[in-house]
C-alpha positions as semicolon CSV with decimal commas, in nm:
position;residue;x (nm);y (nm);z (nm)
1;X;-12,898;-3,260;-2,462
2;X;-12,894;-3,373;-2,785
3;X;-12,593;-3,214;-2,974
4;X;-12,363;-3,160;-2,624
5;X;-12,282;-3,282;-2,285
6;X;-12,202;-3,130;-1,987
7;X;-11,978;-3,354;-1,674
8;X;-11,805;-3,252;-1,380
9;X;-11,491;-3,420;-1,358
10;X;-11,361;-3,397;-0,993
11;X;-10,924;-3,450;-0,975
12;X;-10,817;-3,585;-0,642
13;X;-10,468;-3,563;-0,486
14;X;-10,544;-3,931;-0,404
15;X;-10,422;-3,978;-0,865
16;X;-10,759;-4,114;-0,818
17;X;-11,019;-4,029;-1,063
18;X;-11,428;-3,970;-1,028
19;X;-11,736;-3,782;-1,250
20;X;-11,959;-3,569;-1,030
21;X;-12,276;-3,758;-0,921
22;X;-12,466;-3,465;-1,130
23;X;-12,846;-3,629;-1,200
24;X;-12,881;-3,728;-1,637
25;X;-13,232;-3,583;-1,738
26;X;-13,464;-3,865;-1,651
27;X;-13,345;-3,761;-1,308
28;X;-13,109;-4,064;-1,205
29;X;-12,789;-4,077;-1,069
30;X;-12,453;-4,197;-1,269
31;X;-12,099;-4,183;-1,087
32;X;-11,783;-4,333;-1,284
33;X;-11,600;-4,575;-1,142
34;X;-11,233;-4,454;-0,968
35;X;-10,912;-4,622;-1,078
36;X;-10,665;-4,545;-0,902
37;X;-10,289;-4,488;-1,142
38;X;-9,924;-4,398;-1,007
39;X;-9,733;-4,112;-1,161
40;X;-9,380;-4,235;-1,109
41;X;-9,304;-4,339;-1,473
42;X;-9,483;-4,112;-1,651
43;X;-9,414;-3,703;-1,807
44;X;-9,592;-3,496;-1,599
45;X;-9,625;-3,264;-1,893
46;X;-9,882;-3,395;-2,143
47;X;-9,678;-3,464;-2,487
48;X;-9,839;-3,584;-2,825
49;X;-9,823;-3,932;-2,830
50;X;-9,765;-3,976;-2,444
51;X;-10,095;-3,971;-2,281
52;X;-9,999;-3,799;-1,890
53;X;-10,270;-4,004;-1,624
54;X;-10,540;-3,848;-1,404
55;X;-10,480;-3,478;-1,673
56;X;-10,787;-3,380;-1,842
57;X;-10,664;-3,438;-2,167
58;X;-10,673;-3,862;-2,127
59;X;-10,964;-3,812;-1,937
60;X;-11,214;-3,654;-2,237
61;X;-10,959;-3,861;-2,478
62;X;-11,099;-4,193;-2,338
63;X;-11,344;-4,100;-2,271
64;X;-11,442;-3,979;-2,600
65;X;-11,204;-4,326;-2,776
66;X;-11,533;-4,537;-2,538
67;X;-11,821;-4,412;-2,624
68;X;-11,707;-4,396;-3,028
69;X;-11,640;-4,753;-3,022
70;X;-11,940;-4,849;-2,885
71;X;-12,182;-4,653;-3,061
72;X;-12,013;-4,731;-3,385
73;X;-12,104;-5,072;-3,274
74;X;-12,455;-4,979;-3,200
75;X;-12,506;-4,794;-3,532
76;X;-12,274;-5,065;-3,710
77;X;-12,066;-4,764;-3,878
78;X;-11,733;-4,838;-3,831
79;X;-11,434;-4,590;-3,783
80;X;-11,740;-4,275;-3,805
81;X;-11,628;-4,041;-3,650
82;X;-11,883;-3,894;-3,335
83;X;-11,684;-3,622;-3,115
84;X;-11,620;-3,225;-3,292
85;X;-11,228;-3,180;-3,213
86;X;-11,191;-3,042;-2,946
87;X;-11,395;-2,916;-2,617
88;X;-11,413;-2,624;-2,329
89;X;-11,297;-2,703;-2,024
90;X;-11,391;-2,508;-1,700
91;X;-11,166;-2,521;-1,375
92;X;-11,403;-2,543;-1,089
93;X;-11,164;-2,366;-0,743
94;X;-11,430;-2,281;-0,474
95;X;-11,773;-2,467;-0,351
96;X;-12,014;-2,156;-0,473
97;X;-11,905;-2,200;-0,880
98;X;-11,900;-2,605;-0,824
99;X;-12,316;-2,533;-0,694
100;X;-12,390;-2,303;-0,992
101;X;-12,176;-2,489;-1,234
102;X;-12,366;-2,764;-1,136
103;X;-12,692;-2,647;-1,141
104;X;-12,616;-2,502;-1,453
105;X;-12,555;-2,881;-1,582
106;X;-12,861;-2,928;-1,393
107;X;-13,088;-2,720;-1,597
108;X;-12,936;-2,760;-1,930
109;X;-13,207;-3,026;-2,036
110;X;-13,469;-2,788;-2,016
111;X;-13,331;-2,537;-2,216
112;X;-13,274;-2,747;-2,550
113;X;-13,534;-2,641;-2,747
114;X;-13,404;-2,363;-2,779
115;X;-13,049;-2,454;-2,865
116;X;-12,954;-2,277;-3,216
117;X;-12,698;-2,563;-3,343
118;X;-13,027;-2,844;-3,230
119;X;-13,106;-3,016;-3,539
């Protein structure tokens, strides 16, 4: 999408996280590497200035930071903001919901010209 993105993050019970194998707009499957993190020495609740591994805020913060750095390198625009301040999250609780959301993500690029915020 030209002005936003969608993704599914899977947080497993074995302290690994990965991105869903959803295809991008070119039909190419993309999958993030998994990482194993122990939580023995980390707080269970996200606290300001103390990121908690395997939580949505920490995963999103890390993703945004990495992408921002790469975009600013490509554009030669050091320290320029790229993202909106917040994000929308939804917990997928069952297979039916997962399939509906995945289908929505897959079909979303076909609707981008009708997006009211498209520039």
